[in-house]
C-alpha positions in Angstrom: -0.9 -0.7 -3.9 -3.9 1.5 -4.7 -4.4 2.4 -8.3 -3.2 5.9 -9.3 -5.5 8.3 -11.2 -4.5 11.1 -13.5 -7.2 13.6 -12.6 -5.9 16.8 -11.3 -5.9 16.9 -7.5 -7.4 19.6 -5.4 -4.4 20.8 -3.2 -6.8 21.3 -0.3 -7.1 17.5 0.0 -3.7 17.4 1.8 -5.1 19.1 4.9 -6.9 15.9 5.8 -3.7 13.9 6.0 -1.8 13.3 9.2 1.4 14.9 8.0 -0.4 18.1 6.9 0.5 19.8 10.2 4.2 19.5 9.4 3.7 21.2 6.1 1.4 23.9 7.6 3.8 24.8 10.4 6.8 24.8 8.0 4.9 27.7 6.3 3.6 29.5 9.4 6.4 28.8 11.9 9.3 27.8 9.7 12.1 28.5 12.3 10.3 27.0 15.3 12.1 23.9 16.5 10.2 20.7 15.6 12.6 18.0 16.7 15.5 17.8 19.1 17.4 14.5 18.7 20.9 13.1 18.6 22.4 16.5 19.2 20.5 18.1 16.3 17.8 20.7 16.4 15.6 20.7 13.3 13.1 23.5 12.6 9.8 22.8 11.0 11.2 24.0 7.7 14.2 21.7 7.9 12.2 18.6 9.0 9.6 19.3 6.3 12.3 19.6 3.7 13.9 16.3 4.8 10.5 14.6 4.6 10.1 15.8 1.0 13.5 14.4 0.1 12.7 11.1 1.7 9.4 10.9 -0.1 11.1 11.6 -3.5 13.7 8.9 -2.6 11.1 6.3 -1.7 9.1 7.1 -4.8 12.2 6.7 -7.0 12.7 3.3 -5.3 9.3 2.3 -6.5 7.0 3.1 -3.5 3.5 4.0 -4.6 0.3 4.8 -2.9 -0.5 2.0 -0.4 2.9 0.3 -0.6 4.5 -0.5 2.7 7.8 1.1 4.0 9.3 -0.8 7.0 11.4 1.6 9.2 13.5 -0.6 11.5 15.2 2.1 13.5 15.4 3.3 17.1 14.2 6.7 18.1 16.2 9.4 16.2 16.2 11.8 13.3 16.3 9.2 10.6 13.3 7.3 12.0 11.2 10.5 12.1 12.3 11.6 8.6 11.7 8.1 7.1 8.2 8.0 8.8 7.1 11.4 7.4 8.8 10.7 4.1 6.9 7.4 3.6 3.6 9.4 4.3 4.6 12.0 1.8 5.1 9.3 -0.8 1.5 8.1 -0.1 3.1 4.9 1.2 2.3 3.2 4.5 5.2 3.5 7.1 5.6 0.7 9.6 8.0 1.3 12.5 10.0 -1.4 14.2 12.8 -1.0 16.8 16.2 -2.5 16.3 15.8 -4.9 19.2 13.3 -7.0 17.2 14.4 -10.6 16.8 15.1 -12.1 13.3 12.1 -14.4 13.7 9.6 -11.6 14.3 11.4 -9.4 11.7 10.9 -12.2 9.2 7.2 -12.6 10.2 6.6 -8.8 9.6 8.3 -8.7 6.3 6.6 -11.8 5.0 3.2 -10.4 5.9 3.8 -6.7 4.9 5.8 -7.4 1.7 7.4 -3.9 1.9 8.5 -2.0 -1.2 11.2 -0.2 0.8 13.2 -1.2 3.9 15.0 1.4 6.1 17.0 -0.4 8.7 19.9 0.1 11.1 23.3 -1.4 10.0 23.5 -2.9 13.5 20.7 -5.3 12.7 23.1 -7.8 11.0 21.1 -11.0 11.8 17.8 -9.4 10.6 19.4 -8.0 7.5 21.0 -11.3 6.7 17.6 -13.0 7.0 16.1 -10.8 4.3 17.7 -12.9 1.6 15.9 -16.0 2.9 12.5 -14.5 2.5 10.1 -15.4 -0.4 10.7 -13.1 -3.4 7.5 -11.1 -2.8 8.5 -10.3 0.8 11.9 -8.9 -0.2 12.0 -5.1 -0.4 12.9 -3.6 -3.8 15.2 -1.1 -2.1 17.0 -1.0 1.2 18.4 2.1 2.9 20.8 1.7 5.9 21.3 4.1 8.8 23.9 4.4 11.5 27.2 2.7 12.0 27.9 -1.0 11.8 28.9 -2.9 14.9 32.7 -2.9 15.6 34.7 -5.3 13.4 31.5 -6.2 11.5 31.2 -6.2 7.8 28.6 -3.7 6.4 25.5 -5.5 5.2 25.4 -5.8 1.4 22.5 -4.7 -0.8 21.7 -1.4 0.8 22.3 2.3 0.2 23.4 4.8 2.9 20.3 6.7 3.9 22.1 10.0 4.5 23.9 9.9 1.2 20.8 9.0 -0.6 18.8 11.9 1.0 21.5 14.4 0.1 21.2 13.5 -3.6 17.4 13.1 -3.6 15.2 15.7 -5.3 14.1 18.4 -2.8 10.6 18.5 -4.3 8.0 16.1 -2.9 6.2 13.8 -5.4 2.6 14.5 -6.4 0.1 13.0 -3.9 -3.1 11.1 -4.4 -3.8 9.9 -0.8 -7.1 10.7 1.0 -7.8 10.4 4.7 -9.3 6.9 4.2 -6.0 5.6 3.0 -3.7 3.7 5.4 -1.2 5.9 7.3 0.6 3.3 9.3 0.9 -0.3 10.2 1.5 -1.0 13.9 2.5 -4.5 14.9 1.1 -6.4 17.8 0.7 -10.0 18.9 -2.3 -12.0 19.8 -2.7 -15.1 21.8 -0.9 -17.2 19.1 2.2 -15.0 19.3 2.0 -14.3 15.6 2.5 -10.7 14.4 -0.6 -8.8 13.4 -0.5 -5.5 11.5 -3.0 -3.0 12.9 -4.2 -0.8 10.0 -4.6 2.8 11.0 -5.7 5.4 8.4 -5.0 9.1 8.2 -8.5 9.7 9.5 -7.8 7.4 12.5 -4.6 9.2 13.4 -6.0 12.7 12.9 -9.0 12.1 15.1 -6.8 10.5 17.8 -4.3 13.3 17.8 -7.1 15.9 18.0 -8.8 14.1 20.9 -5.6 13.5 22.8 -4.4 17.0 22.2 -7.8 18.4 23.4 -7.8 16.7 26.8 -4.0 17.4 27.3 -4.7 21.0 26.3 -1.8 21.1 23.8 -0.5 24.3 22.2 2.4 25.3 19.9 4.4 26.2 23.0 4.6 22.7 24.3 7.9 20.8 24.5 7.3 17.1 24.9 10.1 14.7 25.9 9.6 11.2 24.4 11.6 8.3 25.7 9.1 5.7 24.5 9.8 3.8 21.3 8.1 5.3 18.2 7.4 1.7 17.2 4.6 1.6 19.8 1.6 3.8 19.5 2.1 5.4 22.9 5.5 6.7 21.7 4.4 7.5 18.1 1.6 9.7 19.4 4.0 11.8 21.4 5.4 12.8 18.0 2.1 13.1 16.1 0.2 15.0 18.8 3.0 17.5 19.5 3.5 18.2 15.8 -0.3 18.4 15.2 -0.2 21.5 17.5 3.1 22.9 16.3 5.1 22.1 19.4 8.6 20.7 19.9 9.5 17.0 20.3 12.6 16.1 22.3 13.3 12.5 21.3 15.5 10.2 23.3 16.4 6.6 22.5 15.1 5.3 25.8 15.2 5.6 29.6 18.1 3.4 30.6 19.8 6.3 32.4 17.2 8.3 34.4 19.3 11.2 35.6 20.4 12.4 32.1 16.7 12.3 31.1 15.7 14.4 34.1 18.5 16.8 33.2 17.3 17.0 29.7 13.8 17.8 30.9 15.2 20.8 32.8 17.5 21.9 30.0 14.8 21.9 27.3 12.1 23.3 29.5 10.0 20.3 28.9 6.2 20.8 29.4 5.0 17.3 28.8 6.3 13.8 29.6 4.8 10.3 29.0 5.9 7.3 31.0 5.0 4.0 32.5 5.2 3.0 36.2 8.7 1.6 35.9 10.0 4.9 34.5 8.3 6.9 37.3 9.7 4.5 39.9 13.2 5.1 38.4 12.8 8.8 38.6 11.7 8.7 42.2 14.7 6.6 43.1 17.0 9.4 42.1 18.5 11.2 45.1 18.6 14.5 43.2 15.2 14.3 41.6 13.7 16.8 43.9 16.5 19.3 43.1 15.9 19.2 39.3 14.4 22.4 37.8 11.1 21.0 36.3 9.3 24.3 36.7 8.2 24.3 33.0 6.6 20.8 33.3 2.8 21.1 33.2 1.7 17.4 32.7 2.7 13.8 32.9 0.9 10.8 31.4 0.9 7.2 32.5 -0.3 4.2 30.6 0.4 0.4 30.4 -1.0 -0.2 33.9 -2.0 1.8 36.9 0.5 4.0 38.7 0.8 2.7 42.3 -0.7 5.1 44.8 2.6 5.7 46.7 4.3 6.7 43.5 1.5 9.1 42.6 1.4 10.7 46.0 5.2 11.2 46.0 5.1 12.7 42.5 2.3 15.1 43.4 4.3 16.0 46.5 7.5 16.8 44.5 5.7 18.3 41.5 2.6 20.0 43.0 1.8 22.1 39.9 2.0 19.2 37.4 -1.1 17.4 36.2 -1.0 13.6 36.1 -3.1 11.8 33.6 -3.9 8.1 33.9 -4.8 6.5 30.6 -5.7 3.2 28.9 -5.4 2.3 25.2 -4.9 -0.4 22.7 -3.0 -0.4 19.4 -6.2 -1.2 17.7 -7.7 2.2 18.6 -4.6 4.1 19.9 -6.3 5.5 23.0 -9.5 4.8 24.8 -9.8 6.9 27.9 -8.2 9.2 30.4 -8.7 10.1 34.0 -8.8 13.9 34.6 -6.0 14.9 36.9 -8.3 16.4 39.5 -9.7 12.9 40.1 -6.4 11.0 40.4 -6.7 10.6 44.2 -10.5 10.5 44.3 -10.7 7.6 41.8 -7.2 6.0 41.9 -8.2 2.7 40.5 -10.1 4.1 37.5 -8.6 4.6 34.1 -11.1 7.3 33.4 -13.7 8.3 30.9 -14.0 8.1 27.1 -11.7 10.6 25.3 -13.5 13.2 23.1 -15.4 12.0 20.0 -15.7 8.4 21.2 -18.4 6.1 22.7 -17.7 3.3 25.1 -19.8 0.6 26.7 -19.5 -2.7 28.5 -21.0 -5.8 26.9 -22.1 -9.1 28.3 -21.2 -12.4 26.5 -24.7 -12.5 25.0 -24.1 -9.1 23.4 -26.4 -7.1 25.7 -25.0 -4.0 27.5 -23.9 -4.5 31.1 -25.3 -2.6 34.1 -23.2 -0.2 36.1 -20.7 -2.2 38.2 -21.1 -5.3 36.1 -18.0 -6.9 34.5 -18.0 -7.4 30.8 -16.0 -6.7 27.6 -15.1 -3.2 26.7 -16.4 -2.0 23.3 -15.1 1.1 21.5 -17.0 3.1 18.9 -15.3 6.0 17.2 -13.2 7.3 14.4 -10.1 6.1 16.2 -11.0 2.4 15.7 -8.6 0.6 13.3 -9.6 -0.6 9.8 -8.6 -4.2 10.7 -5.6 -6.4 10.8 -3.5 -6.4 7.6 -4.2 -9.5 5.5 -5.9 -11.3 8.5 -9.6 -11.3 7.9 -10.3 -13.9 10.6 -8.7 -11.9 13.3 -10.4 -8.7 12.0 -13.8 -10.4 12.1 -13.3 -11.3 15.7 -12.3 -7.8 16.8 -14.5 -5.7 14.5 -18.2 -6.5 14.8 -21.4 -4.7 13.6 -22.2 -1.5 15.5 -25.4 0.4 16.2 -25.7 1.9 12.8 -26.1 -0.1 9.6 -22.7 -0.8 7.9 -20.5 0.4 10.8 -18.2 -1.7 13.0 -17.1 -1.3 16.6 -14.0 -2.7 18.3 -14.4 -5.5 20.8 -11.2 -5.0 22.9 -11.0 -8.4 24.5 -10.5 -6.7 27.8 -12.8 -7.0 30.8 -13.9 -3.8 32.5 -16.7 -2.5 34.7 -18.2 1.0 34.5 -19.7 3.0 37.3 -22.9 5.1 37.1 -20.8 8.1 36.2 -19.3 6.2 33.3 -15.8 5.9 34.8 -14.0 2.7 33.7 -12.2 0.2 35.9 -9.9 -2.4 34.3 -10.5 -6.0 35.5 -8.6 -8.5 33.4 -7.8 -9.6 29.8 -10.1 -12.1 28.2 -7.1 -14.0 26.7 -3.9 -14.9 28.4 -1.8 -12.1 27.0 0.6 -10.6 29.6 1.2 -6.9 29.5 4.5 -6.1 31.2 6.8 -3.1 30.8 4.2 -1.6 28.5 4.4 -4.4 26.0 2.4 -7.6 25.3 3.9 -11.0 25.8 2.3 -14.2 24.4 2.4 -17.0 27.0 1.9 -19.6 24.2 5.0 -18.3 22.4 7.1 -18.3 25.5 5.9 -21.8 26.5 6.8 -23.2 23.1 10.4 -21.8 23.4 10.8 -23.2 26.9 9.7 -26.6 25.8 12.7 -26.7 23.4 15.1 -26.8 26.4 16.4 -30.4 26.7 14.8 -32.1 29.8 11.7 -29.9 29.9 8.5 -31.8 29.8 5.9 -29.1 30.1 5.6 -25.4 30.8 3.0 -22.8 31.6 3.5 -19.1 31.6 1.5 -16.5 33.5 1.6 -12.9 34.6 2.0 -12.3 38.3 1.8 -9.0 40.3 5.1 -7.3 40.7 5.8 -4.1 42.7 8.3 -2.7 40.1 6.9 -4.1 36.8 3.2 -4.1 37.7 3.1 -7.5 36.1 6.0 -9.9 35.8 6.4 -13.0 33.6 6.5 -16.3 35.5 7.2 -19.7 34.1 6.1 -22.9 35.8 8.2 -25.8 34.4 8.0 -29.6 34.7 11.3 -31.3 33.9 12.1 -34.9 33.3 13.4 -37.0 36.3 17.1 -36.4 36.8 17.2 -33.6 34.2 19.8 -30.9 35.0 17.7 -27.9 33.9 18.1 -24.6 35.7 16.3 -21.3 35.7 19.2 -19.8 33.9 18.8 -22.4 31.1 15.2 -21.4 30.8 15.9 -17.6 30.6 18.9 -18.1 28.3 16.8 -20.0 25.8 13.9 -17.6 25.8 16.3 -14.6 25.5 17.9 -16.3 22.4 14.6 -16.4 20.5 12.3 -13.8 21.9 12.4 -10.1 23.0 13.9 -9.4 26.5 10.4 -8.4 27.8 9.4 -12.1 27.3 12.2 -13.5 29.5 10.6 -14.9 32.7 11.5 -13.0 35.9 10.3 -16.0 37.9 10.9 -19.6 37.2 9.3 -22.3 39.4 10.0 -26.0 38.9 7.0 -28.2 39.7 6.4 -32.0 39.7 3.2 -31.4 37.8 1.1 -28.5 36.5 -2.4 -28.1 38.0 -5.0 -29.1 35.5 -8.8 -29.4 35.0 -10.5 -32.7 34.4 -10.3 -31.9 30.6 -6.5 -31.5 30.8 -6.4 -27.7 30.6 -3.8 -26.1 32.8 -5.4 -24.1 35.7 -3.2 -21.0 35.3 -5.1 -19.2 38.0 -3.4 -21.5 40.5 0.0 -20.5 39.3 -0.5 -16.8 40.0 
């Protein structure tokens, strides 16, 4: 928590905070729709008012400047209100989805030590685990959202969020935050599989939203449909960028049913849509996709990994007036680059150029800058670069290193790229073993450790392999004891019981021995 000061605050300071746009448009366009979700349509005035109530509620619960507020909810009105409310209380919101496993949930709470927890009632196992946390990691107040599972007892120790908001003061508490204060913690995993909290300030978020909005040419007339989880920066920035320009966000819980999403795009006259290759593949598999009225749609964005050329060609054929943006980013800097739509077919393997107000270069292992076409580590310099990993100085020191100017730091992404003479970037590989599949990161070490718990398993190695649908699929190579009755289903069942679904191996190969180097290190390149 940052120490409070009693000096009178200049009200103009608020304009530098990421939620200032919500307040501004509540004054200038009060009746314009800000959010469409769960059958509700909230204007900027209504959403702004709910954010004020949530801020007052969290402040009453003890949240002060710099305190963490964990929001463990799926996409919906309550998640958006809690996020903006935490910002209005000068606290640091941190979004998690409800699918998070108790183990990871416990890791996050133990590290973040939140003052307030907002969670879905359906998260029974996670909520039950809160009592087992050290005293400092237990939230002082818990607010619950949604219905409990059928025949399940309601978790004890929490207030109903909707009831609490209804009785909360309508006036937001006084603010002290400045743009250098933290505005969010986004959680990611490194090669160890341990959760790391990426610290992003108001300044980080404002610069990123301005840059992204600039190259996407956002206006207040845009209607953006978001099916990506707000707990990931790709999803969160659909909300923040759209609201920064006064547009409308149509928020869906996910993309499990593609045709209703396409229908929603037509009904809401959606102008912008963000996806990943699996989402676009599902769209194109629909028989009626070509018949949908998407005449209002002006752009689509793709991240996670490159959109296969056949998909891109088919989308361009069906939606000839729609601009397609290929992009690359990291949680640690939100977004790195984009490929202008006019070059999508000319440079199909490129992820583009630096976004506005940012500098990129490729660095050799000795710290010198690489020549055009030479492979090296991508380095990012700009106001979008994180402040570091929360309470993890060792990991921060590895990622943030001295930059060109005295006292500044730049982000070493850990990803290998090459850059051509026109400064277009081409992704090569990741320096560590992290597998990125379905738009999320999977730690091979974490999956391997779980697989080795299966009775009869002697050794395991996990790699990412090319996949036509997923882009990259998780593969497990397993060595079992002689006569051990271990099956691929046993492997998947065990991983699914402890880790997120994205970590469950699509492919399981049983081997007599893993290929190794002379020093005993597994030669994972031979498993791909």
